[in-house]
N, C-alpha and C positions, 0 to 999 in steps of 0.2 A: 196880273197873270190871267190868262183865259180860264174859264171854268173847266174843271176836270171832266173829261169824257169817260174816264175809266173808273172802275169800282174794285172792291175786294175780290170779286169773282174773276175779273180780268187778270188781276195780279196773281191770284192763286193758279189760274190756268197757265199763264206764261211761266211762272215759277216751276210748275210741275212739268210742263211740256218741254222746256229746255233740256233737262236731264233725260227725259223720255226720248227725245229726238237724238240726243248725243249717244244714247245706248244703241239706237237703231243704226246710227252711223258706225259705231264701234263694231256691231255685228256685221254690217256690210263690209267693213274693212277686213274682217276675217276671211272673206272670199279670196283675197289676194293669194295667188299661187296655188289655188285649189282647183281640182278637176271637178267641175259641176256642169250642168247643162247650160247651153248658151242663154236660154230663157231665164234661168235663175240668176246667172251672172249679170244679165242685163237689168233684171229687176233690182238686184242689189245696188247697181250703179245708179239707177233711177232714184232709189230711196236715198242713197248717199247725197246725191246732188240736190234733190228737193229739200231734204231735211237740214242740210248744212245751210242752205239759203234761209230757211225759216228760222233757224236758231239765231242767225245774224239779225234778222228782222225783230225777233222777240227780245234780244239783248238791247236793241235800239229802243224798244218800248220801255224797258226797265230804266234805261239811262234817261230817257225823256221824262219819265214819271218820278225820277229821283229815288227809285227803289233798288236796293242792293239785291243781287242774285243770292238766293238762299242756297248755300252749298249742300244742305240736307234735303232739299225738296226732291221728292220721288225716291229717296234712298232711306228706307227705314231699317235696312239691314237684315230683314227676315223674309220669310216666304209670304207674308201677308202684305207685301208692297202694293198689290192691287194694280189695276189699270195696265196690266200687261208687262210690267217691269220684270226683268229676269234677275235672279239672285247671282251673286258672284260664283256660287257653285254651279249654277246652270251655265253661265258663260264659260267657266273652266271646262265643263263637260263638252260644250260645243267646240271649244278651241281644240280639244284633244281628239275629237271625232275625225273620221276620215271617210273619203269616198262618198258613196250614196248615203251612208249613215249621217255624215255631216250635212249633206244637202237636205235630207228629209228633216233632220233636227232643226236646221236653220229655218226652213220653211214653216215648220210647226211653231217654233218660237216667234217668228215674225208675224204669223197669223194672230197669235195671242197678243203680241205687242200692238199690232194695228187695231185689233178689236178694243184694246184699252184706250188707244189714242182717240178712236171714234167716240167712245163713252165720255172721255174727258172733254172733247170738243162739244158734244151735245150738252154737257153740263154748263159750259160757259155760254152756249147759245141760249140757254134758258135763264141764266142769271147775270150775264155780263152786260156792260153798257157801252164799251168802246166800239165804234163802228169798224175800226181797223181790225180789232181782235175778232169781231164777228165775221168779217170777210175771211180772215186767216182760218178760223175754225170751220167755216163752211167749206173752204178749200181743202182742209185736212180731211173732213168727212168725205167729200167727193173723191179725192185722190186715193185715200186709204181704202174706201169701200171698193173702188175699182181694183186696187192692188190685192185686196182680200180675195176677190173673184179669181185673179190671176194665180195667187198662191194656192187656192183650193184646186184649180185645174192642174197646176204643177204637181201638187201632192198626189192627185189622182193618177197622173202619168207615171209617178214613181211607185204607185201601189201603196201610198201612205195614208 
């Protein structure tokens, strides 16, 4: 077998980023049937598409490495989840919000979510060893920092 190019930091990043991305996709799915600005709706679709693709890529890494997906990664069940993960209560509150309140809340939560993803990616960039994970993490940092700027502009336009 070829020598492993991955280490524990790569595994921890992938294990944590899969549920993190899945939550962003879940939040983006909440846009369906809602009246929000075209810009916010387009951002949600962009997030859904990119992160669904990245989840599939990361699941492939785990399969290749022979590592099981940890069903508890990223889900400690309390408010100290860190790295921008929303609690079930926060997701319920978002789901029940309407109109501009929903849009402002979604943008605010996604901003925190993206900031957490950037922090996670920066952690693996300093400690990981797999070049493909490094490339993915660099892409996440670049894409999500650009989306953070978009989110901040959208929040400003809503007076948020």
